[in-house]
Z-matrix of the N, CA and C atoms (Angstrom, degrees):
N
C 1 1.411
C 2 1.537 1 111.03
N 3 1.292 2 116.05 1 -26.36
C 4 1.455 3 122.95 2 -178.79
C 5 1.543 4 115.93 3 -60.03
N 6 1.417 5 113.77 4 -17.77
C 7 1.438 6 118.68 5 -178.87
C 8 1.511 7 112.96 6 -83.54
N 9 1.296 8 115.14 7 -3.97
C 10 1.494 9 120.20 8 174.60
C 11 1.465 10 112.70 9 -87.82
N 12 1.314 11 114.08 10 148.90
C 13 1.474 12 114.46 11 174.86
C 14 1.484 13 115.52 12 -77.39
N 15 1.347 14 116.65 13 160.22
C 16 1.432 15 122.73 14 -173.83
C 17 1.620 16 104.70 15 -59.00
N 18 1.260 17 119.01 16 -41.19
C 19 1.545 18 120.48 17 -176.94
C 20 1.539 19 110.15 18 -60.77
N 21 1.337 20 115.07 19 -46.05
C 22 1.448 21 121.97 20 175.93
C 23 1.438 22 114.98 21 -56.54
N 24 1.360 23 114.95 22 -46.57
C 25 1.406 24 121.63 23 -179.23
C 26 1.561 25 111.33 24 -69.58
N 27 1.349 26 118.29 25 -32.34
C 28 1.426 27 120.88 26 173.53
C 29 1.506 28 112.95 27 -64.88
N 30 1.405 29 116.17 28 -40.40
C 31 1.548 30 123.98 29 -179.13
C 32 1.564 31 104.43 30 -63.12
N 33 1.377 32 115.06 31 -48.63
C 34 1.527 33 112.68 32 -178.20
C 35 1.438 34 109.87 33 -63.40
N 36 1.336 35 127.55 34 -44.54
C 37 1.416 36 126.01 35 177.28
C 38 1.437 37 112.64 36 -58.38
N 39 1.292 38 120.07 37 -45.17
C 40 1.501 39 119.08 38 177.33
C 41 1.530 40 113.73 39 -62.20
N 42 1.322 41 115.04 40 -39.38
C 43 1.458 42 116.73 41 174.42
C 44 1.507 43 113.10 42 -62.50
N 45 1.247 44 123.74 43 -42.63
C 46 1.429 45 127.71 44 175.84
C 47 1.464 46 111.78 45 -58.40
N 48 1.380 47 112.79 46 -48.48
C 49 1.491 48 118.78 47 177.32
C 50 1.493 49 111.51 48 -58.65
N 51 1.256 50 119.12 49 -43.66
C 52 1.466 51 121.93 50 -179.62
C 53 1.505 52 109.09 51 -61.45
N 54 1.394 53 117.85 52 -47.95
C 55 1.442 54 124.66 53 -179.64
C 56 1.583 55 108.22 54 -55.06
N 57 1.301 56 119.55 55 -42.97
C 58 1.445 57 124.62 56 179.99
C 59 1.544 58 109.08 57 -66.86
N 60 1.273 59 117.93 58 -42.52
C 61 1.510 60 116.15 59 179.84
C 62 1.515 61 111.37 60 -73.14
N 63 1.294 62 120.34 61 -38.90
C 64 1.507 63 118.67 62 177.23
C 65 1.442 64 111.98 63 -64.37
N 66 1.378 65 116.08 64 -40.40
C 67 1.501 66 116.66 65 176.39
C 68 1.475 67 116.50 66 -64.70
N 69 1.319 68 112.39 67 -38.22
C 70 1.519 69 114.24 68 176.54
C 71 1.521 70 111.81 69 -68.45
N 72 1.323 71 120.25 70 -33.42
C 73 1.516 72 116.15 71 175.25
C 74 1.441 73 113.28 72 -69.24
N 75 1.318 74 113.62 73 -45.44
C 76 1.509 75 120.12 74 -178.08
C 77 1.601 76 107.25 75 -61.37
N 78 1.296 77 115.34 76 -36.57
C 79 1.538 78 116.03 77 -179.35
C 80 1.508 79 111.63 78 -65.58
N 81 1.318 80 113.05 79 -44.54
C 82 1.489 81 118.24 80 179.12
C 83 1.493 82 111.11 81 -64.14
N 84 1.313 83 121.54 82 -43.66
C 85 1.351 84 121.37 83 174.74
C 86 1.516 85 116.74 84 -60.30
N 87 1.353 86 116.70 85 -40.55
C 88 1.435 87 124.36 86 178.68
C 89 1.591 88 110.16 87 -66.11
N 90 1.332 89 113.50 88 -38.64
C 91 1.402 90 118.61 89 174.23
C 92 1.542 91 116.36 90 -60.88
N 93 1.240 92 110.42 91 -40.77
C 94 1.593 93 121.33 92 -177.47
C 95 1.573 94 105.05 93 -71.35
N 96 1.380 95 118.44 94 -39.36
C 97 1.383 96 119.57 95 -178.16
C 98 1.571 97 108.67 96 -64.04
N 99 1.360 98 111.23 97 -48.25
C 100 1.479 99 119.45 98 -176.71
C 101 1.580 100 108.73 99 -58.72
N 102 1.392 101 114.73 100 -43.72
C 103 1.555 102 110.82 101 -178.94
C 104 1.521 103 111.11 102 -67.88
N 105 1.295 104 120.03 103 -28.59
C 106 1.456 105 125.06 104 -178.23
C 107 1.556 106 106.84 105 -73.22
N 108 1.319 107 117.10 106 -44.15
C 109 1.486 108 112.88 107 178.81
C 110 1.619 109 112.79 108 -72.32
N 111 1.333 110 112.41 109 -24.98
C 112 1.453 111 113.15 110 176.98
C 113 1.523 112 110.07 111 -67.39
N 114 1.396 113 115.28 112 -36.37
C 115 1.455 114 114.30 113 179.50
C 116 1.489 115 112.69 114 -70.16
N 117 1.333 116 116.89 115 -36.15
C 118 1.378 117 120.28 116 173.78
C 119 1.537 118 114.38 117 -58.48
N 120 1.290 119 113.85 118 -44.53
C 121 1.462 120 124.64 119 176.65
C 122 1.471 121 111.06 120 -58.04
N 123 1.256 122 121.77 121 -47.66
C 124 1.494 123 127.58 122 179.97
C 125 1.554 124 109.36 123 -64.28
N 126 1.329 125 114.66 124 -39.17
C 127 1.532 126 115.12 125 175.75
C 128 1.590 127 109.49 126 -61.06
N 129 1.281 128 110.21 127 -48.16
C 130 1.538 129 115.94 128 -174.57
C 131 1.566 130 105.15 129 -64.02
N 132 1.258 131 122.71 130 -41.91
C 133 1.450 132 122.12 131 172.33
C 134 1.490 133 117.06 132 -52.25
N 135 1.319 134 110.02 133 -48.17
C 136 1.471 135 116.99 134 176.14
C 137 1.496 136 114.23 135 -63.40
N 138 1.305 137 119.62 136 -39.47
C 139 1.432 138 121.58 137 170.39
C 140 1.492 139 114.35 138 -62.29
N 141 1.217 140 118.40 139 -41.12
C 142 1.407 141 122.68 140 -178.94
C 143 1.537 142 110.12 141 -62.70
N 144 1.310 143 113.01 142 -44.14
C 145 1.609 144 119.23 143 179.30
C 146 1.506 145 107.96 144 -63.76
N 147 1.332 146 118.65 145 -40.25
C 148 1.444 147 121.34 146 -178.13
C 149 1.601 148 110.84 147 -63.91
N 150 1.419 149 111.32 148 -45.35
C 151 1.433 150 115.54 149 -177.28
C 152 1.608 151 108.30 150 -63.27
N 153 1.344 152 116.97 151 -42.02
C 154 1.355 153 118.84 152 -176.90
C 155 1.494 154 118.08 153 -69.19
N 156 1.356 155 118.61 154 -11.14
C 157 1.358 156 130.07 155 175.94
C 158 1.597 157 112.05 156 -80.93
N 159 1.330 158 112.68 157 -23.12
C 160 1.504 159 118.16 158 -173.92
C 161 1.459 160 108.42 159 -83.82
N 162 1.394 161 111.79 160 154.79
C 163 1.474 162 117.90 161 178.01
C 164 1.512 163 110.26 162 -63.53
N 165 1.308 164 113.35 163 166.71
C 166 1.516 165 120.33 164 -175.87
C 167 1.486 166 114.22 165 -71.12
N 168 1.331 167 118.70 166 -21.07
C 169 1.549 168 118.99 167 -172.65
C 170 1.475 169 112.29 168 -98.97
N 171 1.283 170 122.15 169 20.53
C 172 1.470 171 121.93 170 -175.60
C 173 1.500 172 106.76 171 -93.15
N 174 1.458 173 112.24 172 137.59
C 175 1.373 174 117.97 173 177.40
C 176 1.543 175 113.12 174 -72.71
N 177 1.371 176 115.91 175 137.36
C 178 1.535 177 116.51 176 -179.41
C 179 1.477 178 107.95 177 -114.79
N 180 1.337 179 116.57 178 137.63
C 181 1.514 180 123.22 179 -173.48
C 182 1.473 181 104.81 180 -120.98
N 183 1.362 182 114.42 181 135.32
C 184 1.513 183 119.18 182 175.36
C 185 1.454 184 106.77 183 -112.83
N 186 1.418 185 119.40 184 136.40
C 187 1.394 186 122.38 185 174.06
C 188 1.588 187 116.92 186 -68.76
N 189 1.221 188 118.02 187 128.07
C 190 1.486 189 120.37 188 -178.52
C 191 1.496 190 104.99 189 -134.79
N 192 1.258 191 112.28 190 99.99
C 193 1.542 192 119.43 191 -175.25
C 194 1.477 193 111.03 192 58.40
N 195 1.429 194 120.16 193 -114.45
C 196 1.447 195 116.56 194 -175.83
C 197 1.450 196 109.46 195 -105.65
N 198 1.320 197 116.51 196 14.65
C 199 1.604 198 119.10 197 176.16
C 200 1.549 199 111.12 198 -126.78
N 201 1.180 200 110.13 199 178.07
C 202 1.544 201 119.46 200 176.67
C 203 1.530 202 106.55 201 -123.58
N 204 1.395 203 114.61 202 139.42
C 205 1.479 204 115.77 203 176.74
C 206 1.502 205 104.33 204 -123.43
N 207 1.371 206 112.26 205 140.52
C 208 1.480 207 119.30 206 179.57
C 209 1.603 208 108.77 207 -67.62
N 210 1.289 209 113.43 208 132.71
C 211 1.548 210 118.31 209 -178.13
C 212 1.493 211 106.19 210 -128.09
N 213 1.373 212 117.53 211 136.99
C 214 1.538 213 117.50 212 171.46
C 215 1.508 214 109.44 213 -56.94
N 216 1.402 215 112.79 214 147.65
C 217 1.353 216 119.97 215 176.90
C 218 1.413 217 118.31 216 -51.58
N 219 1.403 218 114.85 217 -48.14
C 220 1.464 219 125.46 218 179.28
C 221 1.502 220 112.22 219 -58.29
N 222 1.364 221 117.02 220 -43.37
C 223 1.508 222 116.59 221 177.50
C 224 1.426 223 110.53 222 -65.69
N 225 1.347 224 118.13 223 -39.74
C 226 1.444 225 118.89 224 -175.12
C 227 1.562 226 109.18 225 -70.78
N 228 1.274 227 120.63 226 -37.60
C 229 1.546 228 118.45 227 172.36
C 230 1.494 229 114.46 228 -64.50
N 231 1.306 230 116.04 229 -39.28
C 232 1.570 231 120.55 230 178.01
C 233 1.485 232 109.93 231 -63.86
N 234 1.405 233 118.67 232 -41.51
C 235 1.368 234 122.59 233 -179.02
C 236 1.509 235 109.82 234 -65.35
N 237 1.355 236 117.33 235 -43.31
C 238 1.426 237 120.16 236 -174.99
C 239 1.572 238 113.42 237 -69.63
N 240 1.447 239 110.72 238 -34.35
C 241 1.513 240 116.24 239 178.23
C 242 1.556 241 107.62 240 -75.10
N 243 1.260 242 120.56 241 -29.92
C 244 1.512 243 117.96 242 177.36
C 245 1.530 244 113.43 243 -71.27
N 246 1.376 245 112.15 244 -31.87
C 247 1.461 246 119.19 245 179.49
C 248 1.559 247 104.27 246 -70.46
N 249 1.323 248 117.61 247 -43.20
C 250 1.426 249 120.69 248 -179.27
C 251 1.512 250 111.75 249 -58.01
N 252 1.340 251 114.54 250 -48.57
C 253 1.430 252 120.71 251 -177.36
C 254 1.625 253 108.58 252 -63.59
N 255 1.255 254 121.33 253 -42.00
C 256 1.408 255 129.78 254 176.96
C 257 1.556 256 108.85 255 -57.80
N 258 1.366 257 115.71 256 -46.73
C 259 1.493 258 119.11 257 176.75
C 260 1.480 259 109.81 258 -62.87
N 261 1.291 260 120.70 259 -47.49
C 262 1.496 261 126.85 260 -179.40
C 263 1.519 262 109.30 261 -53.64
N 264 1.246 263 112.06 262 -50.60
C 265 1.561 264 117.91 263 177.01
C 266 1.590 265 111.67 264 -54.89
N 267 1.336 266 112.98 265 -52.79
C 268 1.509 267 119.74 266 175.14
C 269 1.488 268 110.30 267 -53.08
N 270 1.267 269 118.48 268 -44.60
C 271 1.435 270 119.42 269 -176.76
C 272 1.546 271 109.76 270 -66.95
N 273 1.245 272 118.81 271 -42.12
C 274 1.483 273 123.45 272 176.00
C 275 1.508 274 111.23 273 -60.68
N 276 1.358 275 117.91 274 -45.31
C 277 1.425 276 115.97 275 176.44
C 278 1.442 277 119.48 276 -64.42
N 279 1.465 278 112.69 277 -32.34
C 280 1.487 279 121.18 278 177.83
C 281 1.483 280 107.72 279 -69.01
N 282 1.313 281 118.46 280 -39.14
C 283 1.454 282 120.50 281 179.20
C 284 1.527 283 114.49 282 -61.04
N 285 1.356 284 112.38 283 -42.38
C 286 1.486 285 119.88 284 178.15
C 287 1.528 286 108.00 285 -65.22
N 288 1.240 287 114.64 286 -40.19
C 289 1.567 288 119.52 287 177.59
C 290 1.536 289 108.50 288 -61.82
N 291 1.266 290 116.63 289 -47.06
C 292 1.404 291 124.58 290 -177.34
C 293 1.583 292 109.49 291 -62.34
N 294 1.298 293 117.77 292 -36.78
C 295 1.534 294 119.58 293 178.06
C 296 1.439 295 111.42 294 -67.18
N 297 1.364 296 113.85 295 -43.52
C 298 1.559 297 121.84 296 179.33
C 299 1.555 298 106.93 297 -61.64
N 300 1.282 299 119.22 298 -45.93
C 301 1.520 300 123.76 299 -173.83
C 302 1.459 301 105.50 300 -67.19
N 303 1.341 302 120.21 301 -45.00
C 304 1.495 303 122.74 302 -179.91
C 305 1.519 304 110.79 303 -57.14
N 306 1.389 305 111.98 304 -45.98
C 307 1.506 306 115.79 305 -179.23
C 308 1.545 307 108.47 306 -61.40
N 309 1.354 308 115.71 307 -43.91
C 310 1.435 309 119.58 308 -173.80
C 311 1.544 310 106.53 309 -66.65
N 312 1.212 311 118.24 310 -35.68
C 313 1.576 312 120.08 311 178.10
C 314 1.518 313 105.74 312 -70.91
N 315 1.296 314 126.68 313 -47.34
C 316 1.411 315 128.27 314 -177.28
C 317 1.517 316 108.07 315 -59.33
N 318 1.351 317 118.79 316 -40.91
C 319 1.463 318 121.77 317 179.87
C 320 1.482 319 113.03 318 -67.40
N 321 1.300 320 119.21 319 -38.75
C 322 1.445 321 120.28 320 176.61
C 323 1.434 322 111.78 321 -69.69
N 324 1.432 323 119.01 322 -33.38
C 325 1.469 324 122.17 323 178.59
C 326 1.584 325 103.62 324 -64.70
N 327 1.288 326 115.74 325 -49.79
C 328 1.398 327 121.82 326 -175.26
C 329 1.633 328 114.37 327 -55.89
N 330 1.336 329 111.79 328 -40.87
C 331 1.537 330 119.74 329 177.79
C 332 1.539 331 103.86 330 -64.80
N 333 1.251 332 118.39 331 -46.49
C 334 1.588 333 118.55 332 -179.60
C 335 1.433 334 110.43 333 -61.25
N 336 1.295 335 121.93 334 -43.15
C 337 1.403 336 125.50 335 178.37
C 338 1.574 337 111.56 336 -55.14
N 339 1.492 338 110.16 337 -52.99
C 340 1.384 339 114.22 338 178.65
C 341 1.440 340 118.34 339 -57.57
N 342 1.335 341 115.17 340 -33.06
C 343 1.451 342 122.34 341 -174.43
C 344 1.557 343 106.80 342 -75.46
N 345 1.245 344 119.67 343 -39.48
C 346 1.445 345 120.81 344 -179.58
C 347 1.599 346 110.12 345 -81.28
N 348 1.299 347 116.04 346 -27.37
C 349 1.495 348 118.49 347 177.86
C 350 1.653 349 110.36 348 -71.66
N 351 1.347 350 113.52 349 -39.11
C 352 1.405 351 114.59 350 177.88
C 353 1.590 352 118.19 351 -96.23
N 354 1.315 353 111.08 352 12.38
C 355 1.495 354 118.19 353 176.64
C 356 1.628 355 109.65 354 -71.40
N 357 1.284 356 113.76 355 140.49
C 358 1.477 357 114.34 356 177.89
C 359 1.499 358 112.82 357 -65.72
N 360 1.339 359 118.87 358 136.95
C 361 1.448 360 119.97 359 -177.46
C 362 1.530 361 110.18 360 -76.79
N 363 1.274 362 117.59 361 130.78
C 364 1.451 363 124.80 362 177.32
C 365 1.416 364 112.79 363 -90.99
N 366 1.387 365 121.65 364 140.64
C 367 1.468 366 123.36 365 -176.87
C 368 1.436 367 109.56 366 -105.76
């Protein structure tokens, strides 16, 4: 590394720092999205369990804007289950993204540590 000019080393250092910062920000955003979708999924699961406990001849109503529309129970259950599956898929993809971003952040931090650990001591 000593063969590189100070300007080149500074550019490399700045690039690694920017990668670490961007990875950390994206990781935090991904974790927040995952937590939000997990809350939505738990609410849907609770709704599905409440609906399944009701007797078969109960009218179901779905909110549409400022009004409610009567919906068949089977259609309501199917819609809720599909929403739950979609949220579960989103959570899984966000978890994969979070793992990748965490690895990218850790790699950038490791590179920075290596650079500063092997840097010549100034007197």
